[in-house]
N, C-alpha and C positions, 0 to 999 in steps of 0.2 A: 907357721910350721917349731914343733918343739920332741923332743925327747927328754923326759922325764924316770926318775928310776927309784920304788922306791921298795925297801927289805918288808918280804915277810915271812910271820913265823905261819906256819902250815904245812898240815902235809901233803899237798897235794905240789904248790910251789913254793920256792924262796925270796921270789923276785918279780916285780910288777913295775912290765912300763909303761908310762904309757907315749899315748902318739897323737899329735897332731896335726891334721891336716885340712889348712886353709882350703881358703879358692885364690892360685894365684893366676884369671884369667890376665889374660889369652893367653903367656903359657904353656910349658909340658909340669909337669908331673917330675919332682928329684926323689931318687931316691934316701933313705934318710939312715941313716947307720943305730942303728940299739945300739946293737952292741958286740963289742970286735974280740968274744972268745965265744969258745962253744957251750954252747949248752942249748938241756930240751925245751918245748914250749908247752903245757901243760896246759891248758886250756888259753881263748883270747875269746873277746869283748869290738865290737865293734859298734860303735853309739854314731848312725845315720839319723836319725832325725828333723832331721834342717834337711834335708835332698824332703822332694820329689819324685827321685825319682835311684831308681839302684845303685848301688857303690861300686867298692870292686875293691880290697886289701888281697896287693902283693907283696908276698915273702920271699924275698929272696937269702943264702943265702952266703955269698958275693956281693960284695960292691956292684950294678951295673951296666958305671959305667967307665967308661965310652965299652959300647955306644949308644948308652942307658939306655932308660923305660918304656919303652913301643920299641926294644927289637929284640930284649933277651927275655925268654923262660922263665917266670916266676918259679924254686920250688913252689910254692900254695898259697893258692887263692879262694876268696874266702868271698860270698855278697850276702852284704846288707841290703837287705829286702832298703826301698824305698821307707820313708819316716817310723823306721823303727830300731830299735836299740838289737840286739839279738849277739851269742856264745853258743862256743864253739868249743871242746875239750877235746881232749885226744888222749887215750891212754891206747900205751901209757906215757904216750908223748910225741914229740917226734924233735929225734937230734938233731939242729944245728950247727956249723960251725962259727956260723959271725950270725949273724941275720941286720937282715939290710930290711927295708916297707915304702909300700909308698901302696898312695887311694888311688882309683880313677873310675869316671865314671861309667868308662866299660868295660866288659872282659877284651879275655885274649891280647898276646904275643905285641900285638900292633895299637890300644889302648893307651893313649900318658895323659889325656889330656884332665884336666884337675874337676871331684867334684865341684858343682855351682853352693854347695853349702859347709861350713866346718864341718869334718865327722874324726870321732876323735878314737882309740885304736887303745885295748891295753888289752899286753900280753902274760900270760902271770909266767914265770919263766926256772927254771933247777941247774944245779948242775948237773952236769950228768954219771 
């Protein structure tokens, strides 16, 4: 798992965070800290082209651990259909005080299993 940040010159967002969720079987997904500062999410792209089943990008405003992924409701859950790349846009944007992410094979608060293939999510954000 990794998170990288790239500054952008864009009227929609000024920062692009790239999150990669690798297959971590047999363990369970652990949320990753994208940024610990207030940001507004303008758009999210999820690349699920390596999985033959849908996956779910979960976004929390605070670290869900403890008790962890599978115990804490995410603020946002976005589905990426099997073998696709999908983009979601938010107007006027979604304000977050912090941003934590993780990708699971199933929806719902109790889901915490890794996808079987690598999933990459890009979050376009700006300072509110």
